[in-house]
Biopython code that builds the backbone (N, CA, C, O; Angstrom):
import numpy as np
from Bio.PDB.StructureBuilder import StructureBuilder

atoms = [
    (1, "MET", "N", (-12.520, -2.590, 0.343)),
    (1, "MET", "CA", (-12.864, -2.708, -1.043)),
    (1, "MET", "C", (-11.650, -2.257, -1.861)),
    (1, "MET", "O", (-11.062, -1.213, -1.580)),
    (2, "VAL", "N", (-11.282, -3.038, -2.861)),
    (2, "VAL", "CA", (-10.134, -2.719, -3.705)),
    (2, "VAL", "C", (-10.524, -2.896, -5.163)),
    (2, "VAL", "O", (-11.140, -3.895, -5.535)),
    (3, "PHE", "N", (-10.163, -1.925, -5.981)),
    (3, "PHE", "CA", (-10.335, -2.011, -7.423)),
    (3, "PHE", "C", (-8.959, -1.911, -8.046)),
    (3, "PHE", "O", (-8.266, -0.909, -7.868)),
    (4, "ILE", "N", (-8.556, -2.940, -8.777)),
    (4, "ILE", "CA", (-7.244, -2.944, -9.430)),
    (4, "ILE", "C", (-7.451, -2.582, -10.893)),
    (4, "ILE", "O", (-8.129, -3.289, -11.638)),
    (5, "MET", "N", (-6.853, -1.468, -11.285)),
    (5, "MET", "CA", (-6.950, -0.970, -12.647)),
    (5, "MET", "C", (-5.646, -1.312, -13.378)),
    (5, "MET", "O", (-4.687, -1.757, -12.747)),
    (6, "PRO", "N", (-5.602, -1.112, -14.690)),
    (6, "PRO", "CA", (-4.374, -1.449, -15.425)),
    (6, "PRO", "C", (-3.127, -0.709, -14.932)),
    (6, "PRO", "O", (-2.025, -1.255, -14.988)),
    (7, "ASN", "N", (-3.290, 0.532, -14.449)),
    (7, "ASN", "CA", (-2.112, 1.290, -14.053)),
    (7, "ASN", "C", (-2.223, 1.940, -12.677)),
    (7, "ASN", "O", (-1.389, 2.774, -12.322)),
    (8, "HIS", "N", (-3.240, 1.571, -11.895)),
    (8, "HIS", "CA", (-3.376, 2.106, -10.545)),
    (8, "HIS", "C", (-4.377, 1.276, -9.744)),
    (8, "HIS", "O", (-5.044, 0.391, -10.278)),
    (9, "VAL", "N", (-4.462, 1.582, -8.461)),
    (9, "VAL", "CA", (-5.351, 0.847, -7.553)),
    (9, "VAL", "C", (-6.187, 1.839, -6.770)),
    (9, "VAL", "O", (-5.688, 2.872, -6.323)),
    (10, "HIS", "N", (-7.462, 1.522, -6.607)),
    (10, "HIS", "CA", (-8.338, 2.281, -5.718)),
    (10, "HIS", "C", (-8.635, 1.393, -4.521)),
    (10, "HIS", "O", (-8.954, 0.215, -4.686)),
    (11, "ALA", "N", (-8.535, 1.942, -3.327)),
    (11, "ALA", "CA", (-8.815, 1.141, -2.136)),
    (11, "ALA", "C", (-9.463, 2.020, -1.076)),
    (11, "ALA", "O", (-9.116, 3.191, -0.922)),
    (12, "LEU", "N", (-10.406, 1.438, -0.351)),
    (12, "LEU", "CA", (-10.991, 2.082, 0.819)),
    (12, "LEU", "C", (-10.431, 1.380, 2.034)),
    (12, "LEU", "O", (-10.568, 0.165, 2.174)),
    (13, "LEU", "N", (-9.799, 2.138, 2.916)),
    (13, "LEU", "CA", (-9.180, 1.575, 4.102)),
    (13, "LEU", "C", (-9.836, 2.150, 5.345)),
    (13, "LEU", "O", (-10.224, 3.318, 5.369)),
    (14, "ALA", "N", (-9.958, 1.335, 6.363)),
    (14, "ALA", "CA", (-10.478, 1.797, 7.646)),
    (14, "ALA", "C", (-9.609, 1.227, 8.753)),
    (14, "ALA", "O", (-9.038, 0.144, 8.625)),
    (15, "SER", "N", (-9.521, 1.969, 9.828)),
    (15, "SER", "CA", (-8.697, 1.546, 10.958)),
    (15, "SER", "C", (-9.490, 1.753, 12.245)),
    (15, "SER", "O", (-9.968, 2.854, 12.518)),
    (16, "ARG", "N", (-9.626, 0.695, 13.026)),
    (16, "ARG", "CA", (-10.329, 0.806, 14.299)),
    (16, "ARG", "C", (-9.433, 0.332, 15.424)),
    (16, "ARG", "O", (-8.987, -0.816, 15.436)),
    (17, "ASN", "N", (-9.175, 1.204, 16.353)),
    (17, "ASN", "CA", (-8.457, 0.860, 17.582)),
    (17, "ASN", "C", (-7.142, 0.109, 17.351)),
    (17, "ASN", "O", (-6.784, -0.772, 18.132)),
    (18, "THR", "N", (-6.433, 0.456, 16.289)),
    (18, "THR", "CA", (-5.156, -0.222, 16.030)),
    (18, "THR", "C", (-3.985, 0.582, 16.579)),
    (18, "THR", "O", (-2.892, 0.050, 16.769)),
    (19, "GLY", "N", (-4.219, 1.862, 16.832)),
    (19, "GLY", "CA", (-3.133, 2.720, 17.286)),
    (19, "GLY", "C", (-2.223, 3.156, 16.157)),
    (19, "GLY", "O", (-1.213, 3.818, 16.398)),
    (20, "GLN", "N", (-2.563, 2.795, 14.920)),
    (20, "GLN", "CA", (-1.753, 3.177, 13.761)),
    (20, "GLN", "C", (-2.551, 4.137, 12.890)),
    (20, "GLN", "O", (-3.773, 4.033, 12.786)),
    (21, "SER", "N", (-1.841, 5.072, 12.267)),
    (21, "SER", "CA", (-2.510, 5.991, 11.342)),
    (21, "SER", "C", (-2.816, 5.257, 10.041)),
    (21, "SER", "O", (-2.218, 4.226, 9.732)),
    (22, "ILE", "N", (-3.748, 5.804, 9.298)),
    (22, "ILE", "CA", (-4.097, 5.207, 8.010)),
    (22, "ILE", "C", (-2.892, 5.254, 7.067)),
    (22, "ILE", "O", (-2.724, 4.365, 6.232)),
    (23, "ASN", "N", (-2.049, 6.295, 7.197)),
    (23, "ASN", "CA", (-0.837, 6.370, 6.366)),
    (23, "ASN", "C", (0.110, 5.212, 6.662)),
    (23, "ASN", "O", (0.715, 4.657, 5.744)),
    (24, "THR", "N", (0.243, 4.843, 7.935)),
    (24, "THR", "CA", (1.111, 3.724, 8.310)),
    (24, "THR", "C", (0.561, 2.417, 7.753)),
    (24, "THR", "O", (1.310, 1.597, 7.223)),
    (25, "ILE", "N", (-0.741, 2.226, 7.873)),
    (25, "ILE", "CA", (-1.372, 1.000, 7.368)),
    (25, "ILE", "C", (-1.201, 0.900, 5.847)),
    (25, "ILE", "O", (-0.840, -0.156, 5.328)),
    (26, "ALA", "N", (-1.463, 2.006, 5.136)),
    (26, "ALA", "CA", (-1.315, 2.001, 3.674)),
    (26, "ALA", "C", (0.140, 1.776, 3.283)),
    (26, "ALA", "O", (0.421, 1.021, 2.351)),
    (27, "GLY", "N", (1.068, 2.423, 3.984)),
    (27, "GLY", "CA", (2.489, 2.256, 3.684)),
    (27, "GLY", "C", (2.966, 0.835, 3.883)),
    (27, "GLY", "O", (3.715, 0.303, 3.063)),
    (28, "ASP", "N", (2.532, 0.213, 4.978)),
    (28, "ASP", "CA", (2.902, -1.188, 5.228)),
    (28, "ASP", "C", (2.334, -2.099, 4.147)),
    (28, "ASP", "O", (3.016, -3.006, 3.669)),
    (29, "GLY", "N", (1.080, -1.853, 3.763)),
    (29, "GLY", "CA", (0.466, -2.664, 2.708)),
    (29, "GLY", "C", (1.209, -2.542, 1.398)),
    (29, "GLY", "O", (1.475, -3.546, 0.736)),
    (30, "LYS", "N", (1.550, -1.308, 1.012)),
    (30, "LYS", "CA", (2.284, -1.092, -0.232)),
    (30, "LYS", "C", (3.650, -1.759, -0.191)),
    (30, "LYS", "O", (4.107, -2.310, -1.192)),
    (31, "ARG", "N", (4.299, -1.710, 0.961)),
    (31, "ARG", "CA", (5.633, -2.316, 1.084)),
    (31, "ARG", "C", (5.554, -3.826, 0.881)),
    (31, "ARG", "O", (6.353, -4.388, 0.131)),
    (32, "PHE", "N", (4.601, -4.493, 1.538)),
    (32, "PHE", "CA", (4.506, -5.946, 1.407)),
    (32, "PHE", "C", (4.045, -6.365, 0.017)),
    (32, "PHE", "O", (4.471, -7.407, -0.481)),
    (33, "ILE", "N", (3.179, -5.571, -0.622)),
    (33, "ILE", "CA", (2.780, -5.860, -2.002)),
    (33, "ILE", "C", (3.989, -5.719, -2.928)),
    (33, "ILE", "O", (4.176, -6.533, -3.833)),
    (34, "ALA", "N", (4.808, -4.690, -2.704)),
    (34, "ALA", "CA", (6.008, -4.493, -3.532)),
    (34, "ALA", "C", (6.968, -5.668, -3.395)),
    (34, "ALA", "O", (7.523, -6.133, -4.391)),
    (35, "TYR", "N", (7.173, -6.155, -2.157)),
    (35, "TYR", "CA", (8.045, -7.328, -1.964)),
    (35, "TYR", "C", (7.517, -8.520, -2.761)),
    (35, "TYR", "O", (8.296, -9.252, -3.371)),
    (36, "GLU", "N", (6.209, -8.715, -2.759)),
    (36, "GLU", "CA", (5.613, -9.850, -3.480)),
    (36, "GLU", "C", (5.762, -9.677, -4.996)),
    (36, "GLU", "O", (6.047, -10.642, -5.705)),
    (37, "ILE", "N", (5.571, -8.460, -5.488)),
    (37, "ILE", "CA", (5.740, -8.191, -6.922)),
    (37, "ILE", "C", (7.169, -8.521, -7.354)),
    (37, "ILE", "O", (7.372, -9.195, -8.363)),
    (38, "ILE", "N", (8.154, -8.049, -6.595)),
    (38, "ILE", "CA", (9.560, -8.299, -6.929)),
    (38, "ILE", "C", (9.858, -9.796, -6.874)),
    (38, "ILE", "O", (10.527, -10.329, -7.759)),
    (39, "LYS", "N", (9.370, -10.469, -5.848)),
    (39, "LYS", "CA", (9.607, -11.915, -5.712)),
    (39, "LYS", "C", (9.050, -12.672, -6.917)),
    (39, "LYS", "O", (9.712, -13.559, -7.456)),
    (40, "ARG", "N", (7.842, -12.325, -7.335)),
    (40, "ARG", "CA", (7.228, -13.029, -8.469)),
    (40, "ARG", "C", (7.937, -12.698, -9.785)),
    (40, "ARG", "O", (8.088, -13.568, -10.643)),
    (41, "LEU", "N", (8.368, -11.457, -9.945)),
    (41, "LEU", "CA", (9.123, -11.113, -11.154)),
    (41, "LEU", "C", (10.439, -11.888, -11.205)),
    (41, "LEU", "O", (10.841, -12.356, -12.270)),
    (42, "GLU", "N", (11.105, -12.027, -10.067)),
    (42, "GLU", "CA", (12.353, -12.801, -10.029)),
    (42, "GLU", "C", (12.089, -14.271, -10.352)),
    (42, "GLU", "O", (12.872, -14.897, -11.066)),
    (43, "GLU", "N", (10.997, -14.822, -9.835)),
    (43, "GLU", "CA", (10.656, -16.227, -10.112)),
    (43, "GLU", "C", (10.338, -16.440, -11.588)),
    (43, "GLU", "O", (10.673, -17.477, -12.161)),
    (44, "GLN", "N", (9.689, -15.450, -12.199)),
    (44, "GLN", "CA", (9.280, -15.568, -13.601)),
    (44, "GLN", "C", (10.317, -14.977, -14.553)),
    (44, "GLN", "O", (10.088, -14.882, -15.759)),
    (45, "GLN", "N", (11.445, -14.588, -13.997)),
    (45, "GLN", "CA", (12.535, -14.001, -14.768)),
    (45, "GLN", "C", (12.076, -12.799, -15.582)),
    (45, "GLN", "O", (12.369, -12.685, -16.773)),
    (46, "GLY", "N", (11.349, -11.903, -14.917)),
    (46, "GLY", "CA", (10.906, -10.657, -15.547)),
    (46, "GLY", "C", (12.007, -9.629, -15.520)),
    (46, "GLY", "O", (11.849, -8.547, -14.953)),
    (47, "ASN", "N", (13.135, -9.972, -16.142)),
    (47, "ASN", "CA", (14.346, -9.152, -16.042)),
    (47, "ASN", "C", (14.186, -7.749, -16.611)),
    (47, "ASN", "O", (14.744, -6.797, -16.065)),
    (48, "LYS", "N", (13.438, -7.604, -17.692)),
    (48, "LYS", "CA", (13.273, -6.286, -18.301)),
    (48, "LYS", "C", (12.539, -5.347, -17.336)),
    (48, "LYS", "O", (12.957, -4.205, -17.141)),
    (49, "LEU", "N", (11.456, -5.825, -16.738)),
    (49, "LEU", "CA", (10.701, -5.007, -15.788)),
    (49, "LEU", "C", (11.492, -4.786, -14.507)),
    (49, "LEU", "O", (11.472, -3.686, -13.956)),
    (50, "LEU", "N", (12.180, -5.801, -14.027)),
    (50, "LEU", "CA", (13.025, -5.630, -12.837)),
    (50, "LEU", "C", (14.089, -4.569, -13.078)),
    (50, "LEU", "O", (14.370, -3.756, -12.197)),
    (51, "HIS", "N", (14.681, -4.575, -14.266)),
    (51, "HIS", "CA", (15.699, -3.576, -14.592)),
    (51, "HIS", "C", (15.078, -2.173, -14.612)),
    (51, "HIS", "O", (15.683, -1.221, -14.118)),
    (52, "HIS", "N", (13.883, -2.044, -15.178)),
    (52, "HIS", "CA", (13.184, -0.757, -15.190)),
    (52, "HIS", "C", (12.909, -0.280, -13.761)),
    (52, "HIS", "O", (13.109, 0.896, -13.455)),
    (53, "LEU", "N", (12.457, -1.175, -12.893)),
    (53, "LEU", "CA", (12.188, -0.813, -11.500)),
    (53, "LEU", "C", (13.479, -0.445, -10.777)),
    (53, "LEU", "O", (13.473, 0.409, -9.890)),
    (54, "TYR", "N", (14.584, -1.085, -11.150)),
    (54, "TYR", "CA", (15.894, -0.763, -10.589)),
    (54, "TYR", "C", (16.323, 0.646, -11.005)),
    (54, "TYR", "O", (16.806, 1.418, -10.178)),
    (55, "LEU", "N", (16.147, 0.977, -12.279)),
    (55, "LEU", "CA", (16.548, 2.290, -12.776)),
    (55, "LEU", "C", (15.681, 3.417, -12.209)),
    (55, "LEU", "O", (16.086, 4.579, -12.232)),
    (56, "SER", "N", (14.499, 3.083, -11.705)),
    (56, "SER", "CA", (13.582, 4.082, -11.150)),
    (56, "SER", "C", (13.954, 4.527, -9.741)),
    (56, "SER", "O", (13.373, 5.486, -9.232)),
    (57, "VAL", "N", (14.897, 3.863, -9.104)),
    (57, "VAL", "CA", (15.304, 4.210, -7.744)),
    (57, "VAL", "C", (16.141, 5.483, -7.774)),
    (57, "VAL", "O", (17.102, 5.580, -8.539)),
    (58, "GLU", "N", (15.778, 6.464, -6.939)),
    (58, "GLU", "CA", (16.527, 7.709, -6.862)),
    (58, "GLU", "C", (17.867, 7.479, -6.163)),
    (58, "GLU", "O", (18.013, 6.551, -5.367)),
    (59, "THR", "N", (18.830, 8.327, -6.469)),
    (59, "THR", "CA", (20.187, 8.185, -5.934)),
    (59, "THR", "C", (20.201, 8.138, -4.414)),
    (59, "THR", "O", (20.894, 7.307, -3.827)),
    (60, "LYS", "N", (19.439, 9.025, -3.767)),
    (60, "LYS", "CA", (19.425, 9.054, -2.299)),
    (60, "LYS", "C", (18.885, 7.745, -1.722)),
    (60, "LYS", "O", (19.337, 7.298, -0.668)),
    (61, "ASP", "N", (17.921, 7.129, -2.411)),
    (61, "ASP", "CA", (17.378, 5.850, -1.954)),
    (61, "ASP", "C", (18.331, 4.702, -2.254)),
    (61, "ASP", "O", (18.412, 3.740, -1.491)),
    (62, "ARG", "N", (19.049, 4.803, -3.361)),
    (62, "ARG", "CA", (20.029, 3.770, -3.715)),
    (62, "ARG", "C", (21.138, 3.711, -2.668)),
    (62, "ARG", "O", (21.664, 2.637, -2.374)),
    (63, "LYS", "N", (21.495, 4.876, -2.103)),
    (63, "LYS", "CA", (22.506, 4.927, -1.042)),
    (63, "LYS", "C", (22.025, 4.208, 0.216)),
    (63, "LYS", "O", (22.833, 3.748, 1.023)),
    (64, "ARG", "N", (20.693, 4.114, 0.378)),
    (64, "ARG", "CA", (20.127, 3.384, 1.521)),
    (64, "ARG", "C", (19.881, 1.916, 1.160)),
    (64, "ARG", "O", (19.192, 1.196, 1.882)),
    (65, "ASN", "N", (20.458, 1.481, 0.025)),
    (65, "ASN", "CA", (20.405, 0.090, -0.434)),
    (65, "ASN", "C", (19.036, -0.318, -0.979)),
    (65, "ASN", "O", (18.705, -1.503, -0.999)),
    (66, "LYS", "N", (18.238, 0.662, -1.422)),
    (66, "LYS", "CA", (16.966, 0.337, -2.061)),
    (66, "LYS", "C", (17.256, -0.172, -3.462)),
    (66, "LYS", "O", (18.051, 0.428, -4.186)),
    (67, "LYS", "N", (16.622, -1.270, -3.854)),
    (67, "LYS", "CA", (16.950, -1.907, -5.127)),
    (67, "LYS", "C", (15.909, -1.690, -6.215)),
    (67, "LYS", "O", (16.243, -1.720, -7.400)),
    (68, "HIS", "N", (14.650, -1.472, -5.835)),
    (68, "HIS", "CA", (13.581, -1.312, -6.827)),
    (68, "HIS", "C", (12.596, -0.241, -6.362)),
    (68, "HIS", "O", (12.366, -0.082, -5.164)),
    (69, "GLU", "N", (12.021, 0.486, -7.308)),
    (69, "GLU", "CA", (10.969, 1.455, -7.016)),
    (69, "GLU", "C", (9.701, 0.957, -7.687)),
    (69, "GLU", "O", (9.545, 1.070, -8.903)),
    (70, "VAL", "N", (8.801, 0.409, -6.892)),
    (70, "VAL", "CA", (7.579, -0.189, -7.425)),
    (70, "VAL", "C", (6.459, 0.839, -7.524)),
    (70, "VAL", "O", (5.668, 0.797, -8.467)),
    (71, "TRP", "N", (6.378, 1.757, -6.573)),
    (71, "TRP", "CA", (5.256, 2.700, -6.471)),
    (71, "TRP", "C", (5.676, 4.113, -6.811)),
    (71, "TRP", "O", (6.814, 4.510, -6.558)),
    (72, "GLU", "N", (4.761, 4.869, -7.383)),
    (72, "GLU", "CA", (4.918, 6.308, -7.518)),
    (72, "GLU", "C", (4.272, 6.943, -6.290)),
    (72, "GLU", "O", (3.289, 6.423, -5.762)),
    (73, "ASP", "N", (4.821, 8.057, -5.840)),
    (73, "ASP", "CA", (4.232, 8.759, -4.696)),
    (73, "ASP", "C", (2.927, 9.413, -5.136)),
    (73, "ASP", "O", (2.922, 10.322, -5.967)),
    (74, "SER", "N", (1.813, 8.932, -4.561)),
    (74, "SER", "CA", (0.523, 9.528, -4.929)),
    (74, "SER", "C", (-0.579, 9.184, -3.930)),
    (74, "SER", "O", (-1.751, 9.174, -4.304)),
    (75, "LEU", "N", (-0.243, 8.904, -2.684)),
    (75, "LEU", "CA", (-1.260, 8.583, -1.693)),
    (75, "LEU", "C", (-2.070, 9.823, -1.383)),
    (75, "LEU", "O", (-1.523, 10.838, -0.951)),
    (76, "LEU", "N", (-3.369, 9.746, -1.599)),
    (76, "LEU", "CA", (-4.268, 10.873, -1.343)),
    (76, "LEU", "C", (-5.185, 10.524, -0.186)),
    (76, "LEU", "O", (-5.851, 9.488, -0.186)),
    (77, "ILE", "N", (-5.206, 11.402, 0.793)),
    (77, "ILE", "CA", (-6.092, 11.170, 1.953)),
    (77, "ILE", "C", (-6.951, 12.393, 2.163)),
    (77, "ILE", "O", (-7.770, 12.422, 3.082)),
]
sb = StructureBuilder()
sb.init_structure("model")
sb.init_model(0)
sb.init_chain("A")
sb.init_seg("    ")
for serial, (resi, resn, name, xyz) in enumerate(atoms, 1):
    if name == "N":
        sb.init_residue(resn, " ", resi, " ")
    sb.init_atom(name, np.array(xyz, "f"), 0.0, 1.0, " ", f" {name:<3s}", serial, name[0])
structure = sb.get_structure()
């Protein structure tokens, strides 16, 4: 079940016999959603928002070639 709000998302996740922790599953989901958000912004020329997401990347992450920061750290389990 997922509820998408204007500035956040609520989701109930379950894992059965996958061998992965719920943190891994949530992290993978967030990563692929972020890739899709960036791809669609590039297609729609959302340059202002892309620039904001670019400026949100911390220096240590920029050194690892991270280009955009889509999510704030707030996973609660």
